[in-house]
PDB file of N, CA, C and O in Angstrom:
ATOM      1  N   MET A   1     -44.861 -26.665  -8.743  1.00  0.00           N
ATOM      2  CA  MET A   1     -45.224 -26.410  -7.371  1.00  0.00           C
ATOM      3  C   MET A   1     -44.935 -24.981  -6.953  1.00  0.00           C
ATOM      4  O   MET A   1     -45.368 -24.552  -5.884  1.00  0.00           O
ATOM      5  N   SER A   2     -44.221 -24.246  -7.766  1.00  0.00           N
ATOM      6  CA  SER A   2     -43.908 -22.882  -7.364  1.00  0.00           C
ATOM      7  C   SER A   2     -45.124 -21.991  -7.578  1.00  0.00           C
ATOM      8  O   SER A   2     -45.785 -22.037  -8.615  1.00  0.00           O
ATOM      9  N   LYS A   3     -45.386 -21.207  -6.596  1.00  0.00           N
ATOM     10  CA  LYS A   3     -46.512 -20.280  -6.660  1.00  0.00           C
ATOM     11  C   LYS A   3     -45.991 -18.931  -7.133  1.00  0.00           C
ATOM     12  O   LYS A   3     -45.080 -18.358  -6.536  1.00  0.00           O
ATOM     13  N   GLU A   4     -46.575 -18.441  -8.198  1.00  0.00           N
ATOM     14  CA  GLU A   4     -46.131 -17.160  -8.732  1.00  0.00           C
ATOM     15  C   GLU A   4     -46.876 -16.039  -8.023  1.00  0.00           C
ATOM     16  O   GLU A   4     -48.107 -15.999  -8.029  1.00  0.00           O
ATOM     17  N   SER A   5     -46.128 -15.133  -7.416  1.00  0.00           N
ATOM     18  CA  SER A   5     -46.748 -13.976  -6.784  1.00  0.00           C
ATOM     19  C   SER A   5     -45.852 -12.778  -7.013  1.00  0.00           C
ATOM     20  O   SER A   5     -44.626 -12.866  -6.932  1.00  0.00           O
ATOM     21  N   THR A   6     -46.471 -11.690  -7.293  1.00  0.00           N
ATOM     22  CA  THR A   6     -45.727 -10.460  -7.501  1.00  0.00           C
ATOM     23  C   THR A   6     -45.703  -9.683  -6.200  1.00  0.00           C
ATOM     24  O   THR A   6     -46.530  -9.920  -5.320  1.00  0.00           O
ATOM     25  N   PRO A   7     -44.770  -8.763  -6.069  1.00  0.00           N
ATOM     26  CA  PRO A   7     -44.747  -7.941  -4.847  1.00  0.00           C
ATOM     27  C   PRO A   7     -46.044  -7.163  -4.653  1.00  0.00           C
ATOM     28  O   PRO A   7     -46.468  -6.933  -3.520  1.00  0.00           O
ATOM     29  N   ASP A   8     -46.683  -6.754  -5.763  1.00  0.00           N
ATOM     30  CA  ASP A   8     -47.945  -6.025  -5.641  1.00  0.00           C
ATOM     31  C   ASP A   8     -49.054  -6.925  -5.113  1.00  0.00           C
ATOM     32  O   ASP A   8     -49.896  -6.481  -4.332  1.00  0.00           O
ATOM     33  N   ALA A   9     -49.058  -8.173  -5.531  1.00  0.00           N
ATOM     34  CA  ALA A   9     -50.073  -9.104  -5.058  1.00  0.00           C
ATOM     35  C   ALA A   9     -49.875  -9.405  -3.571  1.00  0.00           C
ATOM     36  O   ALA A   9     -50.839  -9.505  -2.812  1.00  0.00           O
ATOM     37  N   ALA A  10     -48.620  -9.546  -3.174  1.00  0.00           N
ATOM     38  CA  ALA A  10     -48.332  -9.801  -1.763  1.00  0.00           C
ATOM     39  C   ALA A  10     -48.709  -8.592  -0.915  1.00  0.00           C
ATOM     40  O   ALA A  10     -49.254  -8.743   0.179  1.00  0.00           O
ATOM     41  N   ALA A  11     -48.423  -7.403  -1.414  1.00  0.00           N
ATOM     42  CA  ALA A  11     -48.779  -6.193  -0.683  1.00  0.00           C
ATOM     43  C   ALA A  11     -50.295  -6.052  -0.594  1.00  0.00           C
ATOM     44  O   ALA A  11     -50.818  -5.633   0.439  1.00  0.00           O
ATOM     45  N   ALA A  12     -51.001  -6.397  -1.662  1.00  0.00           N
ATOM     46  CA  ALA A  12     -52.468  -6.324  -1.640  1.00  0.00           C
ATOM     47  C   ALA A  12     -53.044  -7.341  -0.662  1.00  0.00           C
ATOM     48  O   ALA A  12     -54.031  -7.056   0.017  1.00  0.00           O
ATOM     49  N   ALA A  13     -52.442  -8.515  -0.586  1.00  0.00           N
ATOM     50  CA  ALA A  13     -52.913  -9.537   0.355  1.00  0.00           C
ATOM     51  C   ALA A  13     -52.682  -9.083   1.794  1.00  0.00           C
ATOM     52  O   ALA A  13     -53.547  -9.277   2.648  1.00  0.00           O
ATOM     53  N   ARG A  14     -51.518  -8.479   2.071  1.00  0.00           N
ATOM     54  CA  ARG A  14     -51.255  -7.960   3.421  1.00  0.00           C
ATOM     55  C   ARG A  14     -52.224  -6.854   3.785  1.00  0.00           C
ATOM     56  O   ARG A  14     -52.735  -6.802   4.904  1.00  0.00           O
ATOM     57  N   HIS A  15     -52.471  -5.977   2.837  1.00  0.00           N
ATOM     58  CA  HIS A  15     -53.382  -4.864   3.095  1.00  0.00           C
ATOM     59  C   HIS A  15     -54.806  -5.369   3.330  1.00  0.00           C
ATOM     60  O   HIS A  15     -55.523  -4.823   4.168  1.00  0.00           O
ATOM     61  N   ALA A  16     -55.216  -6.393   2.607  1.00  0.00           N
ATOM     62  CA  ALA A  16     -56.552  -6.958   2.791  1.00  0.00           C
ATOM     63  C   ALA A  16     -56.661  -7.650   4.149  1.00  0.00           C
ATOM     64  O   ALA A  16     -57.716  -7.623   4.782  1.00  0.00           O
ATOM     65  N   ARG A  17     -55.581  -8.261   4.585  1.00  0.00           N
ATOM     66  CA  ARG A  17     -55.639  -8.993   5.853  1.00  0.00           C
ATOM     67  C   ARG A  17     -55.482  -8.073   7.067  1.00  0.00           C
ATOM     68  O   ARG A  17     -56.238  -8.191   8.032  1.00  0.00           O
ATOM     69  N   TYR A  18     -54.514  -7.164   7.026  1.00  0.00           N
ATOM     70  CA  TYR A  18     -54.191  -6.354   8.196  1.00  0.00           C
ATOM     71  C   TYR A  18     -54.684  -4.919   8.116  1.00  0.00           C
ATOM     72  O   TYR A  18     -54.748  -4.233   9.136  1.00  0.00           O
ATOM     73  N   GLY A  19     -55.023  -4.464   6.957  1.00  0.00           N
ATOM     74  CA  GLY A  19     -55.465  -3.084   6.824  1.00  0.00           C
ATOM     75  C   GLY A  19     -54.290  -2.125   6.781  1.00  0.00           C
ATOM     76  O   GLY A  19     -53.192  -2.482   6.356  1.00  0.00           O
ATOM     77  N   ARG A  20     -54.537  -0.913   7.222  1.00  0.00           N
ATOM     78  CA  ARG A  20     -53.534   0.138   7.163  1.00  0.00           C
ATOM     79  C   ARG A  20     -52.812   0.257   8.492  1.00  0.00           C
ATOM     80  O   ARG A  20     -53.406   0.064   9.553  1.00  0.00           O
ATOM     81  N   LEU A  21     -51.545   0.574   8.428  1.00  0.00           N
ATOM     82  CA  LEU A  21     -50.783   0.800   9.654  1.00  0.00           C
ATOM     83  C   LEU A  21     -51.204   2.114  10.290  1.00  0.00           C
ATOM     84  O   LEU A  21     -51.590   3.042   9.579  1.00  0.00           O
ATOM     85  N   PRO A  22     -51.139   2.215  11.616  1.00  0.00           N
ATOM     86  CA  PRO A  22     -51.450   3.493  12.254  1.00  0.00           C
ATOM     87  C   PRO A  22     -50.401   4.544  11.895  1.00  0.00           C
ATOM     88  O   PRO A  22     -49.283   4.218  11.497  1.00  0.00           O
ATOM     89  N   GLU A  23     -50.777   5.775  12.042  1.00  0.00           N
ATOM     90  CA  GLU A  23     -49.851   6.862  11.738  1.00  0.00           C
ATOM     91  C   GLU A  23     -48.671   6.816  12.699  1.00  0.00           C
ATOM     92  O   GLU A  23     -48.813   6.414  13.854  1.00  0.00           O
ATOM     93  N   ARG A  24     -47.522   7.225  12.216  1.00  0.00           N
ATOM     94  CA  ARG A  24     -46.314   7.234  13.030  1.00  0.00           C
ATOM     95  C   ARG A  24     -46.413   8.324  14.100  1.00  0.00           C
ATOM     96  O   ARG A  24     -46.845   9.442  13.819  1.00  0.00           O
ATOM     97  N   ILE A  25     -46.015   7.992  15.309  1.00  0.00           N
ATOM     98  CA  ILE A  25     -46.038   8.945  16.416  1.00  0.00           C
ATOM     99  C   ILE A  25     -44.726   9.718  16.400  1.00  0.00           C
ATOM    100  O   ILE A  25     -43.647   9.131  16.318  1.00  0.00           O
ATOM    101  N   ARG A  26     -44.831  11.029  16.479  1.00  0.00           N
ATOM    102  CA  ARG A  26     -43.628  11.860  16.467  1.00  0.00           C
ATOM    103  C   ARG A  26     -42.875  11.702  17.778  1.00  0.00           C
ATOM    104  O   ARG A  26     -43.471  11.403  18.813  1.00  0.00           O
ATOM    105  N   PHE A  27     -41.566  11.904  17.731  1.00  0.00           N
ATOM    106  CA  PHE A  27     -40.736  11.784  18.922  1.00  0.00           C
ATOM    107  C   PHE A  27     -41.123  12.821  19.967  1.00  0.00           C
ATOM    108  O   PHE A  27     -41.085  12.542  21.165  1.00  0.00           O
ATOM    109  N   GLU A  28     -41.498  14.023  19.517  1.00  0.00           N
ATOM    110  CA  GLU A  28     -41.886  15.085  20.439  1.00  0.00           C
ATOM    111  C   GLU A  28     -43.139  14.707  21.223  1.00  0.00           C
ATOM    112  O   GLU A  28     -43.320  15.160  22.353  1.00  0.00           O
ATOM    113  N   ASP A  29     -44.006  13.882  20.636  1.00  0.00           N
ATOM    114  CA  ASP A  29     -45.219  13.456  21.325  1.00  0.00           C
ATOM    115  C   ASP A  29     -44.955  12.319  22.307  1.00  0.00           C
ATOM    116  O   ASP A  29     -45.768  12.073  23.197  1.00  0.00           O
ATOM    117  N   MET A  30     -43.831  11.625  22.157  1.00  0.00           N
ATOM    118  CA  MET A  30     -43.520  10.507  23.043  1.00  0.00           C
ATOM    119  C   MET A  30     -42.731  10.931  24.272  1.00  0.00           C
ATOM    120  O   MET A  30     -42.664  10.179  25.245  1.00  0.00           O
ATOM    121  N   THR A  31     -42.142  12.099  24.252  1.00  0.00           N
ATOM    122  CA  THR A  31     -41.311  12.538  25.364  1.00  0.00           C
ATOM    123  C   THR A  31     -41.929  13.749  26.045  1.00  0.00           C
ATOM    124  O   THR A  31     -42.722  14.484  25.455  1.00  0.00           O
ATOM    125  N   GLU A  32     -41.553  13.931  27.276  1.00  0.00           N
ATOM    126  CA  GLU A  32     -42.042  15.074  28.040  1.00  0.00           C
ATOM    127  C   GLU A  32     -40.885  15.614  28.860  1.00  0.00           C
ATOM    128  O   GLU A  32     -40.173  14.859  29.522  1.00  0.00           O
ATOM    129  N   GLU A  33     -40.707  16.898  28.814  1.00  0.00           N
ATOM    130  CA  GLU A  33     -39.654  17.516  29.605  1.00  0.00           C
ATOM    131  C   GLU A  33     -40.228  17.904  30.963  1.00  0.00           C
ATOM    132  O   GLU A  33     -41.258  18.572  31.058  1.00  0.00           O
ATOM    133  N   VAL A  34     -39.539  17.472  32.001  1.00  0.00           N
ATOM    134  CA  VAL A  34     -39.951  17.767  33.369  1.00  0.00           C
ATOM    135  C   VAL A  34     -38.768  18.390  34.078  1.00  0.00           C
ATOM    136  O   VAL A  34     -37.652  17.877  34.011  1.00  0.00           O
ATOM    137  N   GLU A  35     -39.010  19.476  34.744  1.00  0.00           N
ATOM    138  CA  GLU A  35     -37.938  20.129  35.469  1.00  0.00           C
ATOM    139  C   GLU A  35     -37.611  19.313  36.713  1.00  0.00           C
ATOM    140  O   GLU A  35     -38.502  18.901  37.456  1.00  0.00           O
ATOM    141  N   ALA A  36     -36.337  19.091  36.924  1.00  0.00           N
ATOM    142  CA  ALA A  36     -35.895  18.309  38.074  1.00  0.00           C
ATOM    143  C   ALA A  36     -36.137  19.091  39.355  1.00  0.00           C
ATOM    144  O   ALA A  36     -35.943  20.306  39.404  1.00  0.00           O
ATOM    145  N   GLY A  37     -36.561  18.382  40.381  1.00  0.00           N
ATOM    146  CA  GLY A  37     -36.813  19.018  41.669  1.00  0.00           C
ATOM    147  C   GLY A  37     -35.525  19.254  42.422  1.00  0.00           C
ATOM    148  O   GLY A  37     -34.460  18.820  41.985  1.00  0.00           O
ATOM    149  N   PRO A  38     -35.609  19.932  43.539  1.00  0.00           N
ATOM    150  CA  PRO A  38     -34.400  20.173  44.326  1.00  0.00           C
ATOM    151  C   PRO A  38     -33.872  18.859  44.897  1.00  0.00           C
ATOM    152  O   PRO A  38     -34.630  18.052  45.434  1.00  0.00           O
ATOM    153  N   SER A  39     -32.597  18.665  44.774  1.00  0.00           N
ATOM    154  CA  SER A  39     -32.016  17.431  45.291  1.00  0.00           C
ATOM    155  C   SER A  39     -31.559  17.639  46.729  1.00  0.00           C
ATOM    156  O   SER A  39     -31.320  18.762  47.173  1.00  0.00           O
ATOM    157  N   GLY A  40     -31.447  16.540  47.430  1.00  0.00           N
ATOM    158  CA  GLY A  40     -30.912  16.627  48.777  1.00  0.00           C
ATOM    159  C   GLY A  40     -31.871  16.116  49.831  1.00  0.00           C
ATOM    160  O   GLY A  40     -31.439  15.420  50.751  1.00  0.00           O
ATOM    161  N   VAL A  41     -33.127  16.423  49.740  1.00  0.00           N
ATOM    162  CA  VAL A  41     -34.047  16.065  50.812  1.00  0.00           C
ATOM    163  C   VAL A  41     -34.352  14.575  50.805  1.00  0.00           C
ATOM    164  O   VAL A  41     -34.204  13.918  51.835  1.00  0.00           O
ATOM    165  N   LYS A  42     -34.769  14.033  49.684  1.00  0.00           N
ATOM    166  CA  LYS A  42     -35.164  12.629  49.644  1.00  0.00           C
ATOM    167  C   LYS A  42     -34.004  11.711  49.314  1.00  0.00           C
ATOM    168  O   LYS A  42     -34.029  10.535  49.678  1.00  0.00           O
ATOM    169  N   THR A  43     -33.001  12.214  48.644  1.00  0.00           N
ATOM    170  CA  THR A  43     -31.918  11.353  48.208  1.00  0.00           C
ATOM    171  C   THR A  43     -30.722  11.380  49.149  1.00  0.00           C
ATOM    172  O   THR A  43     -29.754  10.653  48.927  1.00  0.00           O
ATOM    173  N   ALA A  44     -30.763  12.192  50.182  1.00  0.00           N
ATOM    174  CA  ALA A  44     -29.618  12.294  51.092  1.00  0.00           C
ATOM    175  C   ALA A  44     -29.527  11.037  51.957  1.00  0.00           C
ATOM    176  O   ALA A  44     -30.542  10.439  52.314  1.00  0.00           O
ATOM    177  N   TYR A  45     -28.318  10.654  52.281  1.00  0.00           N
ATOM    178  CA  TYR A  45     -28.087   9.503  53.137  1.00  0.00           C
ATOM    179  C   TYR A  45     -28.317   9.893  54.592  1.00  0.00           C
ATOM    180  O   TYR A  45     -27.770  10.885  55.075  1.00  0.00           O
ATOM    181  N   ASP A  46     -29.119   9.112  55.273  1.00  0.00           N
ATOM    182  CA  ASP A  46     -29.418   9.356  56.674  1.00  0.00           C
ATOM    183  C   ASP A  46     -28.937   8.150  57.481  1.00  0.00           C
ATOM    184  O   ASP A  46     -29.628   7.132  57.511  1.00  0.00           O
ATOM    185  N   PRO A  47     -27.765   8.229  58.142  1.00  0.00           N
ATOM    186  CA  PRO A  47     -27.255   7.055  58.844  1.00  0.00           C
ATOM    187  C   PRO A  47     -28.141   6.613  60.005  1.00  0.00           C
ATOM    188  O   PRO A  47     -28.192   5.422  60.312  1.00  0.00           O
ATOM    189  N   GLU A  48     -28.830   7.530  60.650  1.00  0.00           N
ATOM    190  CA  GLU A  48     -29.680   7.146  61.771  1.00  0.00           C
ATOM    191  C   GLU A  48     -30.967   6.474  61.309  1.00  0.00           C
ATOM    192  O   GLU A  48     -31.524   5.644  62.026  1.00  0.00           O
ATOM    193  N   GLY A  49     -31.438   6.822  60.130  1.00  0.00           N
ATOM    194  CA  GLY A  49     -32.663   6.220  59.621  1.00  0.00           C
ATOM    195  C   GLY A  49     -32.434   5.054  58.682  1.00  0.00           C
ATOM    196  O   GLY A  49     -33.396   4.478  58.172  1.00  0.00           O
ATOM    197  N   SER A  50     -31.185   4.694  58.442  1.00  0.00           N
ATOM    198  CA  SER A  50     -30.914   3.624  57.488  1.00  0.00           C
ATOM    199  C   SER A  50     -31.303   2.256  58.036  1.00  0.00           C
ATOM    200  O   SER A  50     -31.497   1.329  57.250  1.00  0.00           O
ATOM    201  N   TRP A  51     -31.422   2.094  59.325  1.00  0.00           N
ATOM    202  CA  TRP A  51     -31.801   0.803  59.890  1.00  0.00           C
ATOM    203  C   TRP A  51     -33.228   0.432  59.515  1.00  0.00           C
ATOM    204  O   TRP A  51     -33.588  -0.744  59.565  1.00  0.00           O
ATOM    205  N   LYS A  52     -34.027   1.383  59.151  1.00  0.00           N
ATOM    206  CA  LYS A  52     -35.420   1.104  58.772  1.00  0.00           C
ATOM    207  C   LYS A  52     -35.501   0.278  57.498  1.00  0.00           C
ATOM    208  O   LYS A  52     -36.468  -0.454  57.289  1.00  0.00           O
ATOM    209  N   TYR A  53     -34.494   0.392  56.654  1.00  0.00           N
ATOM    210  CA  TYR A  53     -34.514  -0.298  55.377  1.00  0.00           C
ATOM    211  C   TYR A  53     -33.567  -1.481  55.344  1.00  0.00           C
ATOM    212  O   TYR A  53     -33.306  -2.046  54.282  1.00  0.00           O
ATOM    213  N   TYR A  54     -33.053  -1.856  56.502  1.00  0.00           N
ATOM    214  CA  TYR A  54     -32.115  -2.966  56.565  1.00  0.00           C
ATOM    215  C   TYR A  54     -32.884  -4.259  56.524  1.00  0.00           C
ATOM    216  O   TYR A  54     -33.837  -4.440  57.282  1.00  0.00           O
ATOM    217  N   SER A  55     -32.486  -5.163  55.651  1.00  0.00           N
ATOM    218  CA  SER A  55     -33.135  -6.452  55.530  1.00  0.00           C
ATOM    219  C   SER A  55     -32.118  -7.540  55.744  1.00  0.00           C
ATOM    220  O   SER A  55     -31.071  -7.560  55.098  1.00  0.00           O
ATOM    221  N   CYS A  56     -32.420  -8.440  56.645  1.00  0.00           N
ATOM    222  CA  CYS A  56     -31.513  -9.539  56.954  1.00  0.00           C
ATOM    223  C   CYS A  56     -32.343 -10.811  57.058  1.00  0.00           C
ATOM    224  O   CYS A  56     -33.326 -10.848  57.798  1.00  0.00           O
ATOM    225  N   LEU A  57     -31.963 -11.846  56.333  1.00  0.00           N
ATOM    226  CA  LEU A  57     -32.707 -13.084  56.341  1.00  0.00           C
ATOM    227  C   LEU A  57     -32.711 -13.722  57.715  1.00  0.00           C
ATOM    228  O   LEU A  57     -33.725 -14.295  58.116  1.00  0.00           O
ATOM    229  N   ALA A  58     -31.603 -13.641  58.457  1.00  0.00           N
ATOM    230  CA  ALA A  58     -31.538 -14.232  59.797  1.00  0.00           C
ATOM    231  C   ALA A  58     -32.540 -13.531  60.725  1.00  0.00           C
ATOM    232  O   ALA A  58     -33.175 -14.188  61.551  1.00  0.00           O
ATOM    233  N   LEU A  59     -32.685 -12.219  60.599  1.00  0.00           N
ATOM    234  CA  LEU A  59     -33.663 -11.516  61.429  1.00  0.00           C
ATOM    235  C   LEU A  59     -35.091 -11.846  61.013  1.00  0.00           C
ATOM    236  O   LEU A  59     -35.978 -11.942  61.861  1.00  0.00           O
ATOM    237  N   ASP A  60     -35.318 -12.018  59.716  1.00  0.00           N
ATOM    238  CA  ASP A  60     -36.656 -12.357  59.232  1.00  0.00           C
ATOM    239  C   ASP A  60     -37.082 -13.733  59.708  1.00  0.00           C
ATOM    240  O   ASP A  60     -38.251 -13.940  60.036  1.00  0.00           O
ATOM    241  N   VAL A  61     -36.148 -14.680  59.750  1.00  0.00           N
ATOM    242  CA  VAL A  61     -36.464 -16.037  60.179  1.00  0.00           C
ATOM    243  C   VAL A  61     -36.578 -16.105  61.695  1.00  0.00           C
ATOM    244  O   VAL A  61     -37.281 -16.967  62.223  1.00  0.00           O
ATOM    245  N   GLY A  62     -35.913 -15.230  62.385  1.00  0.00           N
ATOM    246  CA  GLY A  62     -35.986 -15.215  63.850  1.00  0.00           C
ATOM    247  C   GLY A  62     -34.785 -15.854  64.508  1.00  0.00           C
ATOM    248  O   GLY A  62     -34.867 -16.292  65.656  1.00  0.00           O
ATOM    249  N   LEU A  63     -33.687 -15.914  63.810  1.00  0.00           N
ATOM    250  CA  LEU A  63     -32.488 -16.526  64.402  1.00  0.00           C
ATOM    251  C   LEU A  63     -31.710 -15.543  65.215  1.00  0.00           C
ATOM    252  O   LEU A  63     -30.674 -15.892  65.782  1.00  0.00           O
TER     253      LEU A  63
END
């Protein structure tokens, strides 16, 4: 019941079924360097404007 197969036969069967693997993508092609913008304007805490983003389930339900 044992099926005799060599590594070359298995590799040939894989190649016949799936074909060739795509070329490897270089790490330099996957990443991009972006200069960071000035911090402070969008990330600063604004206590007077923080109520705009406050979420409360009791207020949403109307209690």
